[in-house]
N, C-alpha and C positions, 0 to 999 in steps of 0.2 A: 856605843856600838855593842849590840846584843850578841850573845853567843850563838853560834850557828847550830842548828839541829843536827844531831848525828844522822847519818845515813841509816837506812833501814838494816843493811848488812852489819852495821857497826853497833846496833842497838837492840834489834829483836833477838830475844832469847834463842828462839829456834834457829836462827842464823848463826849466832854465836856458837852454839852446842854443835852445830853441823861442821862449822868451820874448824873448831877446836878438835872435833873428833877426827876430821880429815887430816889435820896437822900432826896429831897424835899417832894415827894409824899408818900414814904415808911411809915413813921409814921402814916399817915392818912389812909393808906390802911386797917390796923388793925381795925380801927374804923369802916369803912363802911362794912368791912366783918362781923363784929359783928352784924351789921343791915341787913345781908343777901344780901348785894348789891356788885356787881361787880364794877371795877373801870370805865368801859363804862357806866353802870347804873348810876353811880354817876355823870359822865360828862353830861348825858341826863338829870338828875334830876336838876343839877346845871343850866344848860342851860335853861331848861324850866321854872325855878324858876324866871329867867329874863324877861320873857314874854311868856305866853302860846300862842298857836295858830299856831305853826310851823307845816309845813309839814315834812313828813320823809325825803325828799330830803334836806330841809334846815337844819334839825336836823343833818343828816349825815355829811353834810359839816361843821357844827359847831363843831361836837365832833370828826371829822377826822377819819370816819369809813365808810365803804361801806354800801349803802343803804339796801341791802338785810340782812345784819348783823345788821343794826339798826332796821329793821322791825321785824326781829325775837326776838330781845331783848325787843322791845315795847309789842310783844305779852305776853312775861313773866311778863313785869312790869304791864300790864293791869290785868293779873291774880292776881298779888300780891296786886292790888288795889291802885297802886301809880299814874297811868296815865289813861287817857281815850281818845278814838277817838271820835270826833264830826265832823259833816259836816262843811265844809268851809262856811264862812259867805257870800262870793261872789260867788263861785262855789260849790254847793252842792255835785258835783261829787267827789270832793276832800276832804279828811278827814284831820283834823288838831289835834294836840296833845295838851293835857291839863292835868295839874296835878290835882289829886283829892283833897279833903280836907285832907285826910290821907297823900297823897304824899306831899302837901304843908307843913304840920306840920313836917313830917320827914325831907324834904330837909332844912327847916329853922333851925331845930336842928342840922342837919349835917354842914350847912354852919357856924354856930357859932363855932362848934368843928374845922371845917377846918380853920377858921381865927385865932383860938387859936394856932393850931398846926403850921400853917404857921409862926405866930409871934415868936414862941419858936425856930423854925429852922432858922429863920432869924435875931435872936437877936445878932448874931455876927457882924451884919452890922448895920450902921447908917440908919436912915430914909432917908437921902440923897442918900446914896449908893443903898438902895433898890429901891427907886424911879428912880434913874439913870439906874440901871439895867432893871427896867421894862420897861422904855422908849426905851433903845436900843433894847431889845427883840421885843417890838412893831414895831420899825422901820424895824427890820430884817424880821419880819413876813409880813409887809406891802410891803417891797421890794421884797419878794418872790412872793407875789400876783401880784404885778405890773409886775414883770419879765415874770411870766407865761402868763399873758395877752398880754404882748408885743411880745412873742414868738408865740402866737396863741396856747398855749398848756395848758391844765389844770394839766399836770404832773401825777405822780402817788400818789394816796391817800393812806395814812398811814392806815393800816388795824389793828385796835386796838383790833380785836378778837385774834390776835396772842398774847397769854399770855407772850411770851418771850420778847416782845418789848412794852407791854401795860404800857404806861406812862401818868400820869395826867398832 
């Protein structure tokens, strides 16, 4: 009797990565929703916490969303008092995005909660396994970027506004 082949969702790398990302992010989604934030808003805030002054285009690339989607989300986040648009330092015609004092306080609090949640989810793995997994994923991401550049194609950007596939 031969071994039964694995189902697509149990063997395809893209499916495994999507399911793992969902399982990893799900516990934290409740936390950010309590703060009135969507997962895309969270990714924007976390990205800006690493360094203000990004343009909408740079931010869209970082959070894997379309530029018009990010622009609309930034409008909402500005009204909420989390971010502000400022003239660019080099070219005043371009605006850059910055977290407000309130936004900085909120994202620092949420980053702490995120790290705690991630540690709980990953406690089943050793530190070495977690570091190795992250290293492999970074290589996979870097390889995709290099592959797209080599082919002269930017590929299709993930639209995180689609709630059915919104993964952190």
